[in-house]
C-alpha positions as CSV (number, residue, x, y, z in Angstrom):
1,M,179.0,186.4,7.0
2,P,181.1,183.8,4.9
3,D,183.6,183.7,7.8
4,I,181.5,182.5,10.2
5,L,180.1,179.8,7.4
6,Y,183.5,178.8,6.7
7,I,183.2,178.5,11.2
8,L,181.0,176.3,11.0
9,V,181.8,173.9,8.3
10,T,185.2,173.8,9.3
11,A,183.7,173.1,13.3
12,L,181.4,170.5,11.8
13,V,183.7,168.5,10.0
14,A,186.3,168.1,13.0
15,L,183.2,167.4,15.4
16,V,182.6,165.0,12.4
17,V,186.5,163.2,12.5
18,G,186.6,163.5,16.0
19,V,183.5,161.0,16.7
20,L,185.2,159.1,13.9
21,I,188.7,159.2,15.9
22,G,186.8,158.3,19.7
23,R,185.3,155.3,18.0
24,M,188.0,153.8,16.5
25,L,189.9,154.5,20.5
26,L,187.1,152.8,21.8
27,Q,186.5,150.2,19.5
28,K,190.5,149.5,19.7
29,V,189.6,150.0,23.5
30,F,187.2,147.7,23.8
31,K,188.9,145.0,21.6
32,Q,191.8,145.0,23.9
33,Q,189.6,144.6,26.7
34,E,188.3,141.3,25.4
35,E,191.4,139.7,24.3
36,E,192.8,140.7,28.0
37,A,189.1,138.5,29.2
38,R,189.5,136.0,26.9
39,Q,193.0,135.4,28.0
40,S,191.7,135.9,31.6
41,A,189.5,132.8,30.8
42,K,192.3,130.3,29.4
43,N,194.0,132.0,32.3
44,I,191.4,130.7,35.1
45,I,190.7,127.6,32.8
46,R,194.0,126.4,33.0
47,E,194.5,126.8,36.6
48,A,190.9,125.2,37.1
49,E,192.1,122.0,34.9
50,I,195.8,122.0,36.9
51,N,193.7,122.3,40.1
52,A,191.3,119.2,38.7
53,E,193.8,117.6,38.1
54,A,196.0,117.5,41.0
55,L,192.2,116.6,43.6
56,K,191.9,113.5,41.0
57,K,195.1,112.7,42.0
58,D,194.7,113.7,45.7
59,R,191.5,111.5,46.0
60,I,192.7,109.3,43.5
61,L,195.6,108.2,45.6
62,E,193.2,108.5,49.5
63,A,191.2,106.5,47.2
64,K,193.9,104.0,46.5
65,E,194.8,104.2,50.2
66,K,191.6,103.0,51.9
67,Y,191.5,100.1,49.8
68,L,194.4,99.1,51.2
69,K,194.0,99.0,54.6
70,I,190.4,97.6,53.7
71,K,191.8,95.0,51.9
72,A,194.6,94.4,54.4
73,E,191.8,94.8,57.4
74,F,189.6,91.8,55.2
75,E,192.7,89.9,55.3
76,D,193.7,89.9,58.6
77,E,190.0,88.6,59.7
78,M,189.5,86.1,56.4
79,T,193.8,85.0,58.7
80,K,192.2,85.1,62.1
81,K,188.6,83.4,60.4
82,K,190.8,80.7,59.0
83,N,192.8,80.4,62.3
84,I,189.5,79.5,64.3
85,V,188.3,77.6,61.5
86,I,191.5,75.5,62.5
87,Q,191.5,75.2,65.9
88,N,188.0,73.5,66.0
89,E,189.1,72.0,62.8
90,N,191.7,70.5,65.4
91,K,189.6,70.1,68.4
92,V,187.0,67.8,66.2
93,K,189.3,65.7,64.9
94,Q,190.7,65.3,68.9
95,R,186.9,64.9,70.0
96,E,186.3,62.6,67.2
97,Q,189.5,60.6,68.3
98,Q,188.4,60.5,71.6
99,V,184.7,58.9,70.3
100,Q,186.5,56.5,69.1
101,K,188.6,55.5,71.6
102,Q,185.5,55.9,73.8
103,M,184.0,53.2,71.3
104,E,186.5,51.0,72.0
105,Q,186.3,51.0,75.5
106,A,182.4,50.4,75.0
107,K,183.3,47.1,72.3
108,R,186.1,45.4,75.0
109,L,183.2,46.7,77.8
110,E,180.5,44.4,75.7
111,S,183.3,42.1,74.9
112,D,183.7,41.2,79.2
113,L,180.3,41.7,78.9
114,Q,179.1,39.3,77.3
115,K,181.5,37.1,78.4
116,E,181.1,37.8,82.2
117,K,177.2,37.1,81.3
118,E,177.7,33.7,79.4
119,T,179.9,32.7,82.8
120,L,177.0,33.6,85.4
121,H,174.2,31.8,82.7
122,A,176.4,28.3,83.4
123,E,177.0,29.6,87.2
124,L,172.7,30.0,87.8
125,E,172.5,26.8,85.1
126,K,174.4,24.8,87.6
127,E,172.1,26.0,90.4
128,R,169.5,25.1,89.1
129,N,169.9,22.1,88.5
130,H,171.4,21.8,92.3
131,L,168.3,23.2,93.7
132,H,166.0,20.8,91.5
133,V,167.6,17.8,93.0
134,Q,167.0,19.9,96.4
135,Q,163.6,19.6,95.3
136,E,163.4,16.1,94.5
137,Q,164.6,14.8,97.7
138,L,162.5,17.4,99.9
139,K,159.1,16.2,98.5
140,K,160.3,12.7,99.4
141,R,161.4,14.0,102.7
142,R,158.0,15.5,103.4
143,E,156.1,12.0,102.2
144,E,157.8,9.8,104.7
145,V,156.6,12.6,107.2
146,E,153.6,12.3,106.1
147,Q,153.8,8.7,106.8
148,Q,155.0,9.5,110.0
149,H,153.1,11.9,110.7
150,G,149.2,10.1,109.8
151,E,151.0,6.5,112.2
152,V,151.2,9.2,115.2
153,V,148.2,10.4,115.1
154,G,146.5,7.4,114.6
155,Q,148.0,5.7,117.5
156,L,147.0,9.1,119.2
157,E,143.2,8.3,118.9
158,K,143.6,4.7,119.8
159,I,145.2,6.1,123.1
160,A,143.0,9.2,123.4
161,G,139.6,7.7,122.4
162,L,139.0,10.9,119.9
163,T,139.6,11.3,116.3
164,A,141.2,14.2,115.2
165,A,138.8,16.8,114.2
166,E,137.1,16.1,117.9
167,A,140.5,17.0,119.4
168,R,140.6,19.9,116.8
169,E,137.8,21.6,118.0
170,Q,138.1,21.1,121.8
171,L,141.1,22.5,121.2
172,V,139.8,25.6,119.7
173,E,136.9,25.8,122.4
174,A,139.5,26.0,125.1
175,L,142.1,28.5,123.0
176,K,138.9,30.9,122.1
177,S,137.9,31.0,125.4
178,E,141.3,31.9,126.9
179,A,142.1,34.7,124.0
180,Q,138.7,36.6,125.0
181,S,139.2,36.8,128.4
182,H,142.8,38.1,127.2
183,A,142.0,40.7,125.1
184,S,139.1,42.1,126.8
185,S,141.8,42.3,129.6
186,H,143.8,44.1,127.6
187,I,141.0,46.4,125.3
188,K,140.3,47.3,129.3
189,D,144.2,48.8,128.9
190,I,143.6,50.3,125.2
191,V,140.3,52.4,126.3
192,A,142.6,53.9,129.6
193,Q,144.9,55.0,128.1
194,A,142.9,56.8,125.8
195,K,141.2,58.3,127.1
196,L,144.0,59.2,128.3
197,T,146.5,60.1,126.0
198,A,143.2,62.1,123.0
199,T,142.6,65.3,125.0
200,K,146.2,65.8,125.2
201,E,146.4,64.1,121.4
202,A,143.6,66.6,120.7
203,K,145.4,69.8,122.1
204,K,148.5,68.6,120.6
205,I,146.7,68.4,117.1
206,V,145.3,71.5,117.8
207,I,148.1,73.9,118.4
208,E,150.2,72.3,115.8
209,T,147.6,73.9,113.2
210,I,147.2,76.9,114.8
211,Q,151.6,77.5,114.2
212,R,151.5,76.3,111.1
213,T,148.6,78.4,109.5
214,A,149.8,82.4,110.2
215,A,147.4,84.7,109.6
216,E,146.9,88.6,109.7
217,H,144.1,90.4,111.1
218,A,143.1,93.9,109.9
219,I,139.8,95.1,112.0
220,E,137.5,96.7,109.1
221,N,137.1,100.0,109.0
222,C,133.8,102.0,107.7
223,V,135.8,104.8,105.7
224,S,138.2,104.8,103.1
225,V,140.3,108.1,102.0
226,F,141.1,108.5,98.5
227,N,144.5,111.1,98.4
228,I,144.4,114.0,95.6
229,E,147.3,115.5,93.9
230,S,146.0,119.3,94.6
231,D,143.5,120.6,97.3
232,D,142.5,122.5,93.7
233,I,139.8,119.0,92.6
234,K,138.5,119.8,95.6
235,G,136.4,121.9,93.8
236,K,135.4,120.5,91.3
237,I,134.6,117.9,93.0
238,I,132.2,119.7,94.9
239,G,131.0,121.2,92.1
240,R,128.1,124.5,92.0
241,E,126.6,124.5,95.4
242,G,127.2,120.8,95.9
243,R,126.2,120.0,92.3
244,N,128.3,117.3,91.8
245,I,128.8,115.6,95.4
246,R,125.0,115.7,95.9
247,A,125.3,113.2,93.2
248,L,127.8,110.9,93.6
249,E,126.5,110.2,97.2
250,A,122.9,109.3,96.0
251,A,124.5,107.2,93.1
252,T,127.0,105.3,95.1
253,G,125.3,105.2,98.8
254,V,128.1,106.1,101.1
255,E,128.8,110.6,102.5
256,I,131.9,111.3,101.2
257,I,133.6,114.2,102.8
258,V,135.8,117.0,102.4
259,D,137.2,119.3,104.6
260,D,140.4,120.7,105.8
261,T,142.3,117.8,105.4
262,P,145.5,118.3,102.7
263,E,145.2,116.1,99.4
264,A,142.7,114.2,100.9
265,I,138.6,112.9,100.7
266,I,137.2,111.0,103.5
267,I,134.5,108.4,101.8
268,S,132.6,107.1,104.8
269,G,130.2,104.1,104.5
270,F,129.6,100.7,106.1
271,D,129.3,98.4,103.1
272,P,133.0,98.3,101.7
273,V,131.4,97.2,98.1
274,R,129.9,100.7,98.3
275,R,132.9,102.4,99.4
276,E,135.4,100.3,96.9
277,I,132.6,101.7,93.9
278,A,133.3,105.4,95.4
279,R,136.9,105.9,95.6
280,L,137.4,104.0,91.3
281,S,135.0,106.0,90.9
282,L,136.7,109.3,92.0
283,H,139.3,107.6,90.7
284,R,138.5,107.7,87.1
285,L,136.8,111.1,87.5
286,V,139.3,112.6,88.6
287,A,142.0,111.2,86.2
288,D,139.4,111.8,83.1
289,G,138.9,115.7,84.3
290,R,134.9,115.9,83.2
291,I,133.1,115.9,86.5
292,H,129.7,116.8,86.4
293,P,126.1,114.9,87.4
294,A,125.5,112.8,84.0
295,R,129.2,111.6,84.1
296,I,129.0,111.4,87.7
297,E,126.6,108.3,87.0
298,E,127.7,107.2,84.2
299,V,131.4,106.4,85.7
300,V,129.7,104.9,88.7
301,T,127.7,102.3,86.3
302,K,130.6,101.4,84.8
303,T,132.6,101.0,87.9
304,R,129.9,98.8,89.2
305,K,129.8,96.1,86.5
306,N,133.7,95.8,87.2
307,I,132.8,95.8,90.5
308,E,131.3,92.8,90.0
309,E,134.2,91.3,87.6
310,E,136.5,92.0,89.9
311,I,133.7,90.0,92.8
312,V,133.5,86.7,89.5
313,E,137.8,87.1,89.6
314,I,139.1,86.9,93.2
315,G,136.4,84.3,94.0
316,E,138.4,82.5,90.4
317,R,141.8,82.7,92.7
318,T,141.0,81.9,96.5
319,A,140.1,78.6,94.3
320,I,143.3,78.2,92.9
321,D,145.6,79.7,95.8
322,L,143.8,77.3,98.1
323,G,143.7,74.0,95.6
324,I,139.6,73.6,95.3
325,H,138.6,72.9,91.7
326,G,134.9,72.4,90.6
327,L,133.4,74.7,92.1
328,H,129.4,76.3,90.6
329,P,130.0,79.8,89.5
330,E,128.0,81.6,91.5
331,L,129.0,79.4,94.5
332,I,132.8,80.9,93.0
333,K,130.5,84.7,93.3
334,M,129.7,84.4,96.6
335,V,133.7,83.6,97.6
336,G,133.9,87.0,95.8
337,R,131.5,89.0,97.5
338,M,132.8,87.7,101.2
339,R,136.4,90.1,99.7
340,F,133.9,93.1,100.5
341,R,131.8,91.9,103.9
342,S,133.1,91.5,107.4
343,S,132.2,89.3,110.6
344,Y,132.5,90.8,113.4
345,G,134.8,93.3,112.0
346,Q,136.7,90.5,110.5
347,N,137.2,90.3,106.8
348,L,135.6,87.4,105.8
349,L,137.2,86.0,103.0
350,Q,140.2,86.1,104.5
351,H,138.3,84.4,108.0
352,S,137.2,81.5,105.3
353,R,140.4,81.5,103.5
354,E,142.1,81.0,107.1
355,V,139.5,77.8,108.4
356,A,140.2,76.1,105.1
357,N,144.2,76.1,105.9
358,L,142.8,74.9,109.6
359,C,140.9,72.3,108.1
360,A,143.1,70.8,105.7
361,T,146.2,71.0,108.4
362,M,144.0,68.8,110.9
363,A,142.5,66.4,107.9
364,A,145.5,65.3,107.2
365,E,146.9,64.8,111.3
366,L,143.8,63.2,111.4
367,G,144.2,60.8,108.0
368,L,140.8,62.8,106.7
369,N,139.5,63.7,103.4
370,V,141.7,66.5,103.0
371,K,139.8,67.7,100.3
372,H,135.9,67.9,102.2
373,A,137.9,69.7,105.1
374,K,138.9,72.4,102.4
375,R,136.1,72.5,100.6
376,A,133.9,73.1,103.6
377,G,136.2,75.5,105.2
378,L,136.1,77.9,103.0
379,L,132.2,77.5,102.1
380,H,131.1,77.6,105.6
381,D,130.2,81.0,105.7
382,I,128.6,81.3,102.7
383,G,124.9,82.1,103.7
384,K,126.4,85.7,104.9
385,V,126.8,86.6,100.8
386,T,123.3,86.0,99.7
387,P,121.3,88.8,98.0
388,D,117.7,88.2,99.6
389,E,119.2,87.6,102.8
390,P,116.1,85.7,104.0
391,E,115.0,84.7,107.7
392,L,117.4,81.7,108.4
393,P,120.2,81.4,110.3
394,H,123.2,81.3,107.7
395,A,124.6,78.1,108.2
396,I,121.5,76.7,107.3
397,I,121.5,78.9,103.7
398,G,125.1,78.1,103.5
399,M,124.0,74.3,103.5
400,E,120.9,75.0,101.4
401,L,123.5,76.2,99.0
402,A,125.8,74.1,98.6
403,K,122.9,70.8,98.3
404,K,121.5,73.4,95.4
405,Y,125.3,73.2,93.3
406,K,125.5,69.5,93.9
407,E,128.4,70.0,96.8
408,H,129.4,66.6,98.2
409,P,126.8,65.9,101.4
410,D,130.2,65.5,103.2
411,V,130.4,69.5,103.0
412,C,126.6,70.5,102.9
413,N,126.6,68.9,106.9
414,A,130.1,70.8,108.0
415,I,128.8,74.0,106.4
416,G,125.6,73.5,108.3
417,A,126.3,72.2,111.4
418,H,129.6,74.1,112.3
419,H,126.7,76.7,114.6
420,D,124.8,73.6,115.4
421,E,122.2,74.2,113.7
422,V,121.7,70.9,112.0
423,E,123.2,67.5,113.6
424,M,126.7,66.7,113.5
425,T,126.8,63.0,110.4
426,A,130.1,63.6,108.1
427,M,134.0,63.4,110.3
428,V,134.9,67.0,109.4
429,S,131.7,68.9,110.1
430,P,133.7,69.3,114.2
431,L,136.9,70.0,112.0
432,V,135.1,73.0,110.2
433,Q,133.4,74.0,113.9
434,A,137.0,74.1,115.3
435,C,138.6,75.7,113.1
436,D,135.8,78.7,112.8
437,A,136.6,79.2,116.4
438,I,139.9,79.2,115.9
439,S,139.6,81.6,114.4
440,G,137.9,84.5,114.9
441,S,138.9,83.8,118.5
442,R,142.6,85.2,117.5
443,P,144.0,88.1,119.3
444,G,142.8,91.4,116.9
445,A,140.8,88.6,114.5
446,R,137.3,90.4,114.9
447,R,134.8,93.0,117.2
448,E,131.6,93.2,118.6
449,I,130.8,96.8,118.5
450,M,131.5,97.3,114.6
451,E,129.1,94.4,113.9
452,S,126.0,95.2,115.6
453,Y,127.2,99.1,114.2
454,I,126.9,97.7,110.6
455,K,123.5,95.8,111.7
456,R,122.4,99.2,112.8
457,L,123.0,100.3,109.8
458,K,121.6,97.5,108.1
459,E,117.9,98.1,109.6
460,L,118.0,101.3,109.2
461,E,117.9,100.7,105.3
462,E,115.5,97.9,105.3
463,A,112.8,100.7,107.4
464,A,113.2,102.7,105.1
465,V,112.2,100.3,101.7
466,S,109.9,98.7,103.7
467,F,108.1,101.8,102.1
468,D,106.3,102.3,98.4
469,G,107.8,104.2,96.7
470,V,111.2,104.1,98.0
471,N,113.7,103.4,95.0
472,Q,116.8,103.5,97.1
473,C,118.2,104.2,100.6
474,Y,121.4,105.5,102.1
475,A,122.6,105.5,105.7
476,I,124.9,107.8,106.3
477,Q,127.3,110.5,108.6
478,A,127.8,107.5,110.7
479,G,123.9,106.0,111.0
480,R,122.9,109.6,111.9
481,E,121.5,111.0,108.8
482,L,118.9,108.4,106.4
483,R,118.9,109.7,102.4
484,V,115.8,107.6,100.1
485,M,115.3,108.0,97.2
486,V,111.6,108.0,96.0
487,D,110.3,107.6,92.6
488,A,108.8,111.1,91.4
489,D,105.8,109.8,89.1
490,N,104.3,107.4,92.4
491,V,105.0,109.7,94.9
492,T,104.1,113.9,95.5
493,D,105.9,116.5,97.3
494,E,103.4,116.5,99.4
495,K,103.1,112.6,100.4
496,A,107.4,113.0,100.0
497,Q,106.4,114.7,103.6
498,Q,104.0,112.0,105.1
499,L,107.3,109.8,104.0
500,S,110.0,111.5,105.9
501,F,107.6,111.1,108.8
502,D,106.4,107.9,108.8
503,I,109.8,106.1,108.2
504,S,110.9,108.6,111.6
505,Q,107.5,107.3,113.3
506,K,108.6,103.4,112.7
507,I,112.5,104.4,113.9
508,E,112.0,105.6,116.9
509,K,108.9,102.3,117.8
510,E,111.4,99.6,116.3
511,M,114.6,100.3,117.1
512,Q,117.5,101.8,119.8
513,Y,120.1,104.4,118.6
514,P,122.3,106.8,120.2
515,G,121.3,110.9,119.7
516,Q,118.2,112.0,116.4
517,I,118.3,110.0,112.9
518,K,117.6,112.6,110.4
519,I,115.7,111.9,107.6
520,T,115.6,113.6,104.5
521,V,113.0,112.1,100.9
522,I,115.1,113.3,97.5
523,R,112.1,113.0,94.5
524,E,113.6,114.2,91.5
525,M,111.8,115.0,88.4
526,R,114.0,113.8,85.1
527,A,112.8,114.5,81.3
528,I,115.2,112.5,79.4
529,S,114.5,112.4,75.4
530,Y,116.6,111.2,72.5
531,A,117.0,113.0,69.3
532,K,117.4,110.8,66.4
């Protein structure tokens, strides 16, 4: 038992001693590692300082080199500019020397001119004195001649038994009768020669005028083509069950033809204004992408307003191009409307511009008022574009409009007389009539069939509009269908049916047409409210 206790005590002492020795060894190891770490840190710091010093020196050297380079470039640039300044100064000095020389030459010339002026002045003074002497001599000579003439006249009066006044009267009467006989024969010769050459000269002026006034002619069509990027857009334009295309046709009054033609839609209608409104409306709708009945009506309304503005712009541009000033604003609007009207297939504005140029050329050749002739030529068909279109010849309507808007009487007479509705009293009236015939008779300028076709379509629309309750009416499909829009408040469904029958009976009795015409009466009820 004591041995075991001794062994335990010894083991415990040994363990304590081992722990102490181990701790001392660990402290020594840790101290040595710390010392090594410090030494390593000092070495790293020393190397970093060395590297930093070297890098600093390199940067300083680079900065110095860059500074020297910039300095050298700056000095070179300054040297070049200094040389340029010196060259400019030399040029300025040379120019000053040249100017100085020119001034000296000018002074010498001025002195020479002054001397010449003085010499000429002296010579003129001598000539003036000489002329004065000659005038005095001529005056004395005239007095002598008059005295001798009086003596001779007195002697002649004594010999003839007549005074000078009586002899003068007898001589004048004899010369007058002889001059009248010569003049009458000469006038007869002039009249005969004028009759022979008048026709030739007139033809010459007309031919020269036609040759000097070139114009392009194109027959107006009743169809416009609207190009689209892809055939997918056709479905949007047609809409569900065709509601979009029906709304567009109802709003514009034209026929929209969507067929197998690739990337194209046909717009058919006899009125160019309606076709243009439909074309522009389609363009805006396709560009916007929103195509539905409400949007269609909104776009068509805006387009119609834009067309009215364009009509005014066209009228103003036409007046400026022709050099016609002071036209009344209403006449300018009517001139713009000519762009969308045709006369026998010939564009009315193009025809009027050509007549104006022809009249101006002829008036200049004949020595007449060019401004009045050009003005009358432009306005001669203004009666064809009046909104109400009363039952009067367009020449009379145009003349009344010209009088209403304070045009010159010669212009008014030329407008009214170009189809012989009134008597020609102005010199420019026959010119307008002749130039109207020239413009209309050019090959390819007009087409009678187109005019009669358009007239028939207008008569169809007017026949339907004459009934009560009809708001709008459009002839489509080349006149084979008549679409009538009625007021839903005033026309019932039964009355709409009767109205369709009455319109068809009136067309059968009063009009001549090929085939058959379909009359479609559309009665649409709309309920509109506003949320505020």
